[in-house]
C-alpha positions in Angstrom: -2.9 5.7 11.0 0.3 7.5 10.6 0.2 11.3 10.9 3.2 12.9 10.9 5.0 16.4 9.7 6.3 16.6 6.2 5.1 15.8 2.7 2.9 12.4 2.7 5.2 9.6 0.8 4.7 5.8 0.3 7.1 3.2 -1.0 6.6 -0.6 -1.7 8.8 -2.7 0.6 11.1 -4.5 -1.4 10.6 -8.2 -1.3 7.3 -7.8 0.7 5.4 -6.2 -2.5 3.3 -8.7 -4.1 3.4 -11.9 -2.5 0.8 -14.6 -2.0 -1.5 -14.0 1.2 -4.7 -15.5 2.0 -5.8 -16.1 -1.4 -4.7 -12.9 -3.1 -1.9 -10.7 -3.4 -0.5 -8.7 -0.4 1.3 -5.4 -1.1 3.2 -3.9 2.0 4.8 -0.5 2.2 5.9 2.4 4.4 4.1 5.5 4.9 5.4 8.7 6.3 4.4 12.4 6.4 1.1 14.2 7.0 -1.1 11.7 5.3 -4.8 11.1 5.1 -5.0 7.8 2.8 -2.5 5.7 1.7 -2.2 2.1 0.4 -2.3 0.5 -3.2 -3.2 2.0 -6.4 -4.3 0.1 -9.6 -5.2 2.4 -12.4 -7.5 4.7 -11.0 -8.7 2.7 -8.1 -7.3 2.8 -4.6 -7.1 0.2 -2.1 -6.6 2.1 1.2 -4.8 0.4 4.0 -6.8 0.3 7.4 -3.8 1.4 9.5 -0.1 1.1 10.1 2.4 0.4 12.7 3.9 3.0 14.5 7.0 3.1 12.0 4.8 3.2 9.0 4.3 -0.4 7.7 1.2 -1.5 6.4 -0.2 -4.0 4.3 -3.2 -4.3 2.0 -4.4 -7.9 0.5 -6.5 -8.0 -2.9 -8.3 -10.9 -4.2 -9.0 -11.4 -7.8 -6.4 -9.5 -9.5 -5.2 -10.2 -13.1 -1.3 -10.3 -13.8 -1.7 -6.8 -15.6 -3.3 -5.6 -12.6 -0.5 -6.7 -10.3 2.1 -5.4 -12.7 0.8 -1.9 -12.4 0.2 -1.7 -8.6 1.9 0.9 -6.9 2.0 2.6 -3.4 0.1 5.9 -2.9 -0.4 8.6 -0.3 -2.6 12.2 -0.2 
């Protein structure tokens, strides 16, 4: 996981947010700052990333989402 100074921030990567992967939807983002958890949030449900690359890139694959779930997916960091 990425732990750096500063406030936690997380954004989706344009062109890699919601792509088909392994029978599900892949959401790839970039995280920075002093984080304890980050990933994808849909409604009140958080799908944390297991880790990231050294420069903060991560990807979460979620299966079984509805079109509404996909439309409301957003990156989160805390």
